[in-house]
C-alpha positions as CSV (number, residue, x, y, z in Angstrom):
1,M,-17.6,-6.0,-5.4
2,R,-18.1,-8.0,-2.3
3,G,-15.6,-10.0,-0.2
4,Y,-15.1,-10.8,3.4
5,D,-12.0,-9.7,5.2
6,E,-11.4,-12.2,8.0
7,G,-9.0,-10.1,10.1
8,K,-11.2,-6.9,10.2
9,R,-14.4,-8.8,10.0
10,V,-15.6,-6.5,7.1
11,V,-17.8,-7.5,4.2
12,G,-17.2,-5.2,1.2
13,G,-14.2,-3.8,-0.3
14,K,-10.9,-2.2,0.2
15,R,-9.3,0.9,-1.3
16,H,-5.6,0.7,-2.1
17,V,-4.6,4.2,-2.4
18,A,-1.2,6.0,-3.7
19,V,-0.7,9.6,-2.5
20,D,2.3,12.0,-2.7
21,T,4.1,13.1,0.5
22,D,1.9,16.1,0.9
23,G,-1.2,13.8,0.7
24,R,-2.3,14.6,-2.7
25,L,-4.1,11.6,-4.4
26,L,-2.1,9.7,-7.2
27,I,-3.8,6.3,-7.9
28,V,-6.7,4.5,-6.3
29,N,-7.4,0.6,-6.7
30,F,-10.7,-0.9,-5.3
31,T,-10.7,-4.7,-4.7
32,P,-13.1,-6.9,-2.8
33,A,-12.3,-7.2,0.9
34,D,-10.9,-10.7,0.6
35,V,-8.0,-9.6,-1.6
36,S,-4.7,-9.2,0.5
37,D,-3.1,-5.7,0.9
38,S,0.0,-6.9,-1.0
39,S,-1.9,-8.4,-3.9
40,G,-4.1,-5.1,-4.4
41,A,-0.9,-3.0,-4.3
42,Q,0.7,-4.8,-7.0
43,T,-1.7,-2.9,-9.4
44,I,-0.8,0.4,-7.8
45,L,3.0,-0.2,-8.4
46,T,2.4,-0.9,-12.1
47,A,0.2,2.0,-12.6
48,V,2.5,4.3,-10.7
49,R,5.5,3.3,-12.6
50,K,3.7,3.9,-15.8
51,R,2.3,7.3,-14.9
52,W,5.3,8.6,-12.9
53,P,8.4,6.8,-14.2
54,W,10.7,9.1,-12.2
55,L,9.3,8.0,-8.8
56,K,11.9,5.8,-6.9
57,H,10.9,5.9,-3.2
58,L,7.8,4.6,-1.8
59,F,6.6,4.3,2.0
60,A,4.1,1.8,3.0
61,D,2.8,0.3,6.2
62,A,3.6,-3.3,7.5
63,G,0.6,-4.8,5.8
64,Y,2.3,-4.3,2.5
65,D,5.6,-5.9,3.7
66,R,5.2,-9.3,1.6
67,T,7.8,-10.9,-0.3
68,K,6.1,-11.1,-3.5
69,L,5.0,-7.5,-3.5
70,M,8.7,-6.5,-2.6
71,D,10.0,-8.6,-5.5
72,K,7.6,-6.7,-7.8
73,A,8.7,-3.5,-6.5
74,A,12.2,-4.4,-7.0
75,F,11.5,-5.5,-10.6
76,L,10.0,-2.1,-11.2
77,D,12.9,-0.4,-9.6
78,F,11.1,1.0,-6.6
79,V,12.7,1.4,-3.0
80,V,10.1,0.5,-0.6
81,E,10.4,1.6,3.0
82,I,8.2,0.1,5.6
83,V,7.0,2.3,8.3
84,R,6.2,0.4,11.4
85,R,4.2,1.5,14.4
86,S,5.9,2.4,17.5
87,D,5.1,0.5,20.8
88,Q,4.2,3.9,22.5
89,K,0.7,4.3,24.3
90,G,-1.6,7.0,22.8
91,F,-1.4,9.2,19.7
92,H,1.8,9.7,17.9
93,V,2.6,10.9,14.4
94,L,4.6,8.4,12.6
95,P,7.3,9.7,10.2
96,R,5.7,8.6,6.9
97,R,2.9,6.2,6.2
C-alpha cells in the first residue's frame, strides 16, 4: 500500500485509529497516504457502529471536519465533536483528541 500525501510530503500509508477515552484501541484502518483523512474515517465510523452500537459521542481533530464525513456520522447517529488546537505557544494538553 503506497501513496503520496502532498500535505505531509510522505510516501506510504496512513493509520486511522479509533480509541476510547482511556486510550484503548478500538479500530484501526490502514489506507494509502493519498487517501484523505475524512475518507479513511468513513470506514472507521461504519465499523464502530457495527461493533459498538451504543456509542454516540466521538471526538476528532480538525482534519476530520469535512461535510461528507459529518453527513455520514449524522446518518449513523453519531455526535462528532471537533477538538481544535489552541493558539498558545509551547506544549498544552488538549481536552480530548
